[in-house]
Steps between C-alpha positions, in 0.01 A plus 500: 500500500667162433150343474384765264804437274450133491129538423557762226826390340465228258811347350546513125537212269718576207438863575123470489282539806176311557194533728234256589133499413405597855749796496386629165140470606559704810710767320248554227193482743337228279396145577698202418213386292539811287864415448394147394264659241785717365730195475222289339430776242881545422491862631790461750809278468582260788705195587369188662764334715395176672145636530600845623431797278766759462509843316810672372495853633604641175210324322252641754647850438452462125146365549406792720646767284329348201157519660542838654231748413540866617224654699242686304470855590196703409 
């Protein structure tokens, strides 16, 4: 359980929580290249810190809710 907590718990910085490019890619089930395309096109906000890409979890939530399309029922 301790290993799981260490793996899943990310400390906050000024009340904001960040995840890496690899973590977001895995969570969304998309490639890191697709994330790069989103960044290049300005679709998704990110931070670059010493070559590492970080995403604010709140920004990701806003991005996902803004692109949500409900299922079309016939």
